C-alpha positions as CSV (number, residue, x, y, z in Angstrom):
1,X,217.2,-22.3,147.0
2,X,220.4,-24.5,146.5
3,X,221.9,-25.8,149.4
4,X,224.5,-23.7,151.0
5,X,228.3,-24.5,150.1
6,X,229.8,-26.2,153.2
7,X,232.8,-23.9,153.3
8,X,230.1,-21.0,153.6
9,X,228.4,-22.0,156.7
10,X,230.1,-24.9,158.3
11,X,231.9,-23.3,161.5
12,X,231.8,-26.1,164.2
13,X,233.6,-23.6,166.5
14,X,230.2,-21.5,167.0
15,X,228.8,-21.5,170.3
16,X,225.4,-22.5,170.8
17,X,223.7,-19.1,170.7
18,X,225.7,-17.9,167.5
19,X,224.7,-21.3,166.1
20,X,221.0,-20.5,166.4
21,X,221.2,-17.1,164.9
22,X,223.4,-18.7,162.0
23,X,221.0,-21.5,161.4
24,X,217.8,-19.3,161.7
25,X,219.4,-16.8,159.3
26,X,219.9,-19.7,156.8
27,X,216.4,-21.3,157.1
28,X,217.8,-24.5,158.4
29,X,215.7,-26.6,161.1
30,X,217.7,-27.5,164.3
31,X,217.4,-28.8,167.8
32,X,218.5,-27.2,171.0
33,X,219.4,-29.8,173.6
34,X,219.7,-28.5,177.3
35,X,220.7,-30.3,180.6
36,X,217.9,-29.6,182.8
37,X,218.9,-31.9,185.7
38,X,221.8,-33.8,186.8
39,X,222.7,-36.3,189.6
40,X,225.9,-37.3,190.5
41,X,229.0,-37.3,188.3
42,X,228.2,-36.0,184.6
43,X,230.0,-34.4,181.8
44,X,228.1,-31.2,181.9
45,X,226.0,-29.4,184.5
46,X,222.5,-28.3,184.4
47,X,222.3,-25.2,181.8
48,X,224.6,-26.6,179.5
49,X,223.5,-26.6,175.7
50,X,224.3,-27.7,172.3
51,X,222.8,-27.4,168.9
52,X,222.2,-30.1,166.4
53,X,221.1,-29.6,162.6
54,X,220.7,-32.4,160.3
55,X,224.3,-32.2,159.3
56,X,226.3,-30.4,161.9
57,X,226.4,-29.9,165.7
58,X,227.6,-26.9,167.7
59,X,228.8,-26.7,171.3
60,X,229.0,-29.6,173.5
61,X,227.4,-31.8,176.2
62,X,230.9,-33.3,176.9
63,X,231.2,-35.7,174.1
64,X,231.1,-39.3,174.6
65,X,228.3,-41.8,174.4
66,X,225.8,-39.3,176.0
67,X,226.4,-36.8,173.1
68,X,226.2,-39.4,170.5
69,X,222.8,-40.6,172.0
70,X,221.6,-36.8,172.1
71,X,222.7,-36.0,168.7
72,X,220.8,-39.3,167.3
73,X,217.8,-38.3,169.0
74,X,217.7,-34.9,167.8
75,X,218.3,-35.7,164.1
76,X,215.6,-38.4,164.3
77,X,213.1,-35.5,165.3
78,X,214.5,-33.2,162.7
79,X,213.9,-36.0,160.0
80,X,210.4,-36.1,160.8
81,X,209.9,-32.3,161.2
82,X,209.1,-32.8,164.9
83,X,207.9,-29.6,166.7
84,X,207.0,-31.2,170.0
85,X,209.3,-30.4,173.2
86,X,210.5,-33.8,175.1
87,X,212.8,-34.5,178.1
88,X,214.8,-37.9,178.3
89,X,216.7,-39.3,181.1
90,X,219.9,-40.9,180.6
91,X,221.6,-43.0,183.3
92,X,225.2,-42.8,182.2
93,X,226.5,-46.0,183.7
94,X,223.5,-48.3,183.3
95,X,222.2,-46.9,179.8
96,X,225.4,-45.7,178.2
97,X,228.1,-47.6,179.7
98,X,230.1,-44.5,180.7
99,X,232.4,-44.5,183.7
100,X,230.4,-41.6,185.1
101,X,228.0,-42.9,187.7
102,X,225.4,-40.0,187.4
103,X,222.3,-39.5,185.5
104,X,221.1,-36.2,183.4
105,X,217.8,-35.3,181.9
106,X,218.1,-33.4,178.4
107,X,215.4,-31.1,177.1
108,X,215.0,-31.3,173.3
109,X,213.6,-28.2,171.7
110,X,213.1,-28.3,168.0
111,X,213.2,-25.2,165.7
112,X,211.6,-25.8,162.5
113,X,212.4,-22.5,160.6
114,X,210.1,-21.3,158.1
115,X,211.0,-17.9,156.9
116,X,210.9,-16.0,153.4
117,X,213.9,-16.0,151.1
118,X,215.4,-13.0,149.8
119,X,217.9,-13.4,147.0
120,X,219.8,-10.3,146.1
121,X,221.6,-9.9,142.8
122,X,224.6,-7.4,143.3
123,X,226.9,-7.2,146.2
124,X,227.3,-3.3,145.9
125,X,227.3,-0.6,148.5
126,X,223.5,-0.8,149.0
127,X,223.6,-4.4,149.2
128,X,226.2,-4.2,152.0
129,X,223.9,-2.0,154.0
130,X,220.7,-3.9,153.1
131,X,222.5,-7.0,154.5
132,X,223.2,-5.2,157.8
133,X,219.3,-5.0,158.2
134,X,218.1,-8.3,156.9
135,X,220.4,-10.3,158.8
136,X,218.6,-9.0,161.9
137,X,215.2,-9.9,160.5
138,X,213.3,-13.0,160.2
139,X,214.1,-14.1,156.5
140,X,216.9,-16.1,154.6
141,X,219.3,-14.1,152.8
142,X,221.4,-14.8,149.9
143,X,223.7,-12.6,147.7
144,X,224.5,-13.4,144.2
145,X,227.4,-11.4,142.1
146,X,230.1,-11.9,139.7
147,X,232.4,-10.1,141.6
148,X,234.5,-12.3,144.4
149,X,235.9,-9.4,146.2
150,X,232.8,-7.9,147.0
151,X,231.1,-11.1,147.9
152,X,234.2,-11.9,150.4
153,X,233.2,-8.8,152.2
154,X,230.0,-10.4,152.9
155,X,231.0,-13.8,153.4
156,X,233.2,-12.8,156.1
157,X,230.0,-11.5,158.0
158,X,228.6,-15.0,157.8
159,X,226.2,-14.1,155.0
160,X,225.1,-16.8,152.4
161,X,227.0,-15.9,149.0
162,X,227.4,-17.3,145.6
163,X,229.8,-16.4,142.8
164,X,228.7,-16.7,139.3
165,X,230.2,-15.3,136.0
166,X,226.5,-15.3,134.6
167,X,224.1,-14.3,137.5
168,X,221.2,-14.2,135.1
169,X,221.3,-17.9,134.7
170,X,221.0,-18.5,138.6
171,X,217.5,-17.4,138.4
172,X,216.4,-20.7,137.1
173,X,217.8,-22.5,140.4
174,X,215.8,-20.4,142.8
175,X,212.7,-21.7,144.3
176,X,209.3,-20.2,143.6
177,X,209.3,-18.9,147.2
178,X,212.2,-16.6,146.5
179,X,211.9,-12.9,146.8
180,X,214.4,-11.2,144.1
181,X,215.9,-8.0,144.6
182,X,218.0,-6.9,141.6
183,X,220.9,-4.1,142.0
184,X,223.9,-5.1,140.1
185,X,226.7,-2.6,138.8
186,X,225.6,-3.2,135.4
187,X,222.2,-2.1,133.8
188,X,222.3,-4.7,131.1
189,X,223.0,-7.4,133.9
190,X,220.1,-5.9,135.8
191,X,217.9,-6.2,132.5
192,X,218.9,-9.7,131.8
193,X,218.3,-10.8,135.4
194,X,214.8,-9.3,135.5
195,X,213.9,-10.7,132.2
196,X,215.1,-14.2,133.4
197,X,213.1,-13.8,136.6
198,X,209.8,-12.5,134.8
199,X,210.0,-15.4,132.1
200,X,209.7,-17.8,135.3
201,X,206.4,-16.6,135.8
202,X,206.2,-17.8,139.3
203,X,208.2,-15.3,141.5
204,X,205.8,-13.1,143.7
205,X,208.2,-10.3,144.3
206,X,210.8,-9.0,141.9
207,X,212.3,-5.7,143.1
208,X,214.6,-3.7,140.8
209,X,216.7,-0.6,142.0
210,X,216.5,2.5,139.9
211,X,214.7,5.6,138.8
212,X,211.3,6.0,136.9
213,X,213.3,6.7,133.6
214,X,215.2,3.3,134.2
215,X,211.8,1.8,134.8
216,X,210.3,3.2,131.5
217,X,213.4,2.1,129.5
218,X,213.1,-1.6,130.9
219,X,209.4,-1.8,130.4
220,X,209.7,-0.6,126.7
221,X,212.1,-3.3,125.9
222,X,210.5,-6.2,128.1
223,X,207.3,-5.5,126.2
224,X,209.0,-6.3,123.0
225,X,210.6,-9.3,124.3
226,X,208.3,-10.9,126.8
227,X,205.6,-13.3,125.6
228,X,203.1,-12.1,128.0
229,X,203.0,-8.1,128.6
230,X,201.0,-8.6,132.0
231,X,204.2,-10.2,133.3
232,X,205.6,-6.5,133.7
233,X,202.8,-6.2,136.9
234,X,205.3,-8.4,138.7
235,X,208.1,-6.1,138.7
236,X,208.4,-3.4,141.3
237,X,210.6,-0.5,140.2
238,X,212.0,1.5,142.1
239,X,212.2,-1.0,144.7
240,X,211.7,0.1,148.3
241,X,209.1,2.5,150.0
242,X,208.6,5.8,148.1
243,X,207.8,7.8,151.2
244,X,211.4,6.9,152.6
245,X,213.7,9.5,151.3
246,X,217.3,9.7,150.7
247,X,220.0,8.3,148.6
248,X,222.6,7.3,150.8
249,X,223.1,3.5,150.7
250,X,221.8,2.9,154.2
251,X,218.6,5.0,153.3
252,X,217.9,3.1,150.5
253,X,218.4,-0.2,152.2
254,X,216.1,0.9,154.9
255,X,213.4,1.6,152.3
256,X,214.0,-1.7,150.6
257,X,214.1,-3.7,153.8
258,X,210.6,-2.0,155.1
259,X,208.9,-2.8,151.6
260,X,210.1,-6.5,152.0
261,X,208.6,-6.6,155.5
262,X,205.7,-5.0,154.7
263,X,204.9,-7.5,151.8
264,X,205.7,-10.5,153.8
265,X,203.4,-9.2,156.6
266,X,200.5,-8.7,154.0
267,X,201.2,-11.8,152.2
268,X,200.9,-13.8,155.6
269,X,197.7,-11.9,156.4
270,X,196.0,-12.9,152.9
271,X,197.3,-16.5,153.4
272,X,195.6,-16.7,156.9
273,X,192.5,-15.1,155.5
274,X,192.1,-17.3,152.8
275,X,192.5,-20.3,155.0
276,X,189.8,-18.9,157.2
277,X,187.5,-18.4,154.1
278,X,188.1,-21.9,153.2
279,X,187.4,-23.2,156.6
280,X,184.1,-21.0,156.8
281,X,182.9,-22.3,153.4
282,X,183.8,-25.9,154.3
283,X,181.7,-25.8,157.5
284,X,178.7,-23.9,155.8
285,X,178.9,-26.9,152.8
286,X,178.8,-29.4,155.9
287,X,175.6,-27.6,157.5
288,X,173.8,-27.8,154.2
289,X,174.8,-31.4,153.7
290,X,173.2,-32.0,157.1
291,X,169.9,-30.2,156.4
292,X,169.4,-32.3,153.2
293,X,169.6,-35.6,155.1
């Protein structure tokens, strides 16, 4: 997925807790720095926190040389994808040359976010409802549309958005790990996006909102225009769990979100099983080699 526009996510006024939620939603790694002990005169007392990402920092431990060193150490850990927890002691006068004569201990907790990406094409009523759900779930979310006012409504809620006059061309900029949901205001645009996504031949989930008749019309056209007919098996239409009934935007959104979560869990289970099978096979191979010696 493309990096986020600075204007879309840079809000240095966020408190540390809001920053954690925001960075997690965006799938960006970060470090929580917490004052766990203090002696004497210090900028911030025990319990104070700040959050540091690779490019920004949120909240404060008091500024000055202490905060500079904390941010520096946090980013060193982020740059090497550190996942270990550590505690550092800083003597403000002796180590940092600050007038404060106290000392403080800082806990560094690294959060390496690894969440599935959901890219929604179309910012209409169902998407507005879907975003209310997905922003509370463990996934990265991005919405692409050619209507700026609709995107503004989402952007004002802190959701990652992207305006494009030709949304179908944005498909080529997505990573293979992206999960696509298509529900624009225009059926032809839906078709163009779905076709572009299928032609990439690497997206594991492509969902299209619509009826069975819409699915049949799309499949008829796609069979004629796609180089490989088997690519149609990658398309999920209608998107959403069939047993969740209702046509209200929130009802449709619930069924789509449920299907996405179900898909993510099944994929994780398959991945874990595959890893376990490989380890068992490798262990068996080693045992056979030992018996042959």
